[in-house]
C-alpha positions in Angstrom: -10.5 13.4 1.3 -6.6 14.1 0.9 -6.4 16.5 -1.9 -6.2 19.3 0.8 -4.3 17.8 3.2 -1.3 16.3 3.9 -0.6 13.0 6.1 -0.3 15.0 9.7 -3.5 16.2 8.8 -4.8 12.2 8.3 -6.2 10.1 11.4 -5.7 6.7 9.4 -7.4 4.9 12.3 -10.8 7.0 11.6 -10.6 6.2 8.3 -10.5 3.3 8.8 -13.8 3.2 11.1 -15.5 5.1 8.4 -14.9 2.8 5.6 -15.5 0.1 8.1 -19.1 1.5 8.8 -19.7 2.4 5.2 -19.4 -1.4 3.8 -21.6 -2.3 7.2 -18.8 -4.7 8.4 -19.3 -5.3 12.4 -16.1 -5.1 14.6 -16.1 -9.0 14.8 -16.3 -9.6 10.7 -13.3 -6.7 10.5 -11.3 -8.4 13.0 -11.4 -11.9 11.5 -10.7 -10.5 8.6 -7.4 -8.8 9.6 -6.6 -12.0 11.7 -6.7 -9.9 15.6 -9.2 -9.9 18.1 -11.6 -7.0 19.1 -9.5 -5.2 21.3 -7.2 -4.8 18.9 -9.6 -3.4 16.1 -10.7 -0.7 18.8 -6.6 -0.1 19.2 -6.4 0.3 15.7 -9.4 3.2 15.1 -7.1 5.5 17.8 -4.1 5.1 15.6 -3.0 8.1 13.7 -0.7 6.0 11.3 -0.2 2.3 11.0 2.6 -0.2 9.6 2.5 -1.2 5.9 1.7 -4.8 6.9 -1.0 -3.7 8.4 -2.5 -1.7 6.3 -2.3 -3.9 3.5 -4.0 -6.3 5.6 -7.3 -3.7 6.5 -7.3 -2.5 2.6 -7.8 -5.9 1.6 -10.4 -6.4 4.3 -12.1 -3.2 3.3 -11.5 -3.2 -0.4 -9.9 0.2 0.0 -6.6 1.6 -0.6 -5.3 2.7 2.5 -1.7 3.7 1.2 -3.0 6.3 -0.8 -3.0 8.5 2.0 0.6 8.0 2.5 1.4 8.1 -1.0 -0.3 11.6 -1.6 1.2 12.6 1.9 4.6 12.2 0.1 4.3 14.0 -3.2 2.7 17.0 -1.8 5.3 17.6 0.6 7.8 20.6 -1.5 11.1 19.5 -0.1 10.5 15.8 -1.1 13.8 14.2 -2.1 13.7 12.9 -5.9 14.7 9.3 -5.2 11.6 9.0 -2.9 9.5 10.6 -5.6 10.8 8.3 -7.8 10.0 5.2 -5.4 6.5 6.7 -4.9 5.9 6.7 -8.5 6.9 3.5 -8.8 4.7 1.7 -6.1 1.6 3.3 -7.1 -1.7 2.0 -7.1 -1.2 -0.9 -9.2 1.5 -2.3 -6.6 -0.8 -1.7 -3.7 -3.5 -4.0 -5.5 -0.6 -6.5 -6.4 0.2 -6.6 -2.5 -3.4 -6.8 -1.3 -3.8 -9.9 -4.1 -0.8 -11.9 -2.4 -2.6 -11.5 1.0 
């Protein structure tokens, strides 16, 4: 999904909503899984971006790595700081999986 797009083109809330529907998870189930109420779930769907802690909780609840969009967005930029590239490489999908397990 993100191969031809950069991070500015990704609406993370819409992706969360799509993944939730694909997994047949109700609003109530999702809200309980991420420890918030239904109103906050609907607000999440409207967000283009989110903080990492929320993304990790959502990733855990839906068993899907939403941080990959940020990693790929950083990797796709032409003028990325080499230090940032090293950080992104270090904290790849394995790091995300470990963080999700910690929750």
